[in-house]
C-alpha angles and dihedrals in degrees: 000000000000097000093165096050118111087223092066111099116229139199094176092119090058093066124103115204131209130182116238096177088213139066112284110222099181142356131214138175117221111184107299094349131086112209122199116194112217125209093244131046103311152060127226107222122195121194129160090354094304124111131204138169121243117197112216109153137043094228141351119359105227104177141017138180133168140193100199093267104056140011121229118202136181126203145187086255088076094248133127111207135189124209126186131206092272092054096253111148133204135179115249098180144336120214110244091224094040091240122164115275099229102178139016134186136184122218145173119333093002098307116162130204129188139170138214116186109314095344127092122194133193132199118189121216091257091049105200094048090069098041127103123248089266091060098249127125117260109271133198122201107215122208089247140356110320112256100187144347130214135165122228115244088226121058129346097297132137128203115211115195118205143145112319096011145320137292124222112212136184101205095193095049104076093177095051112094115227114254119234124216109195130209125142118249140043116311109201106169133029139191136172120221110251091251091051094238098115138040115203126191132188114227132216087248119061098277143088124228127201143183129208097222097210091069104002090246110174124229131184125205109196142162100085122143094213142012113295108243102166130050133169138164125234117245093258093047092236097115136040111211119207146176124221100102141059088262139043110276117205123187118204119239100168096110135062091259096047111208095345108133093001135108123230127250112247122203142164101029114198140169095254128058121263110253104175138020129190123179120219109252096232110013138056094260130117126199109218124195121196136203091252093057096260118142122194132183106218123198110214103208094061106007093244114166132215120192111233100166131011120233114277140169102287139045123262107253103173139036130170139160127213118242096273098035098245095118130046118194120199138178136189139209092254095052106264106149115190142176120201112204110212097165 
């Protein structure tokens, strides 16, 4: 990366900055609002150039996920909360034992999943239709503490990552036994391929593991320098972008076997490790945030780079596009919240 070169294109001057005064753990764009999830208690919401704090939890915010219309968060206060683009908040659930809500996920038609300890819960958009006769949400007891949750893009199915593998669960099919995908080790992040053919997890060690769901064929994606903490799929579903190195790592999923027997594409090398990746929703472009605060927009066909944020004091901790890719929201460990207008 030649960030000081006059030949490097830049959109740095298109960014608007806001102070969060707290670590930003994730960023999301809901309609006309950018929402920055802070590490403790509150959100920073930006709309029409004005920012305000919205208190939603009574302690640390441990998990967040959004579907473009609402943000779902989980906290150490045992609550699952929903926030819309206007900043209106509503309670989704409260854990009966007031356990920490470790993970949340949003799914088809507004479905929500969350976990506390070894238990995963699901509430469908129509609520009562997916509840048991006793009125409680469907619940899955995992073999160990839940490491991640993700909904399949096809059908009402949830993947629950945990120690020694992942479990595939149909919450609304009480008679269907959950399916176990086994692989030794701690699985701490999970994502389905957009076509639903593969499930990929990030491990505690610096590697990814995957299963081809048609035959449960295992695949390992190795060579990382550090644990992979950020994953995202390109708009066409042909590449899985990941952190875990000092460059953007992209695994190919164009063929029937996905990345099996193939090497990744590596782009945008830098001095600092990649912390966050976010794929453009319509184009072959990936936003890449580094540990030194640098943000690049990387074009996949030719590896061309555009500077979106210059290096600064703290790591990039959040990246998110709006639905048409005209806005990029970012956040940092030291509370710099920004929106890059590419429209």
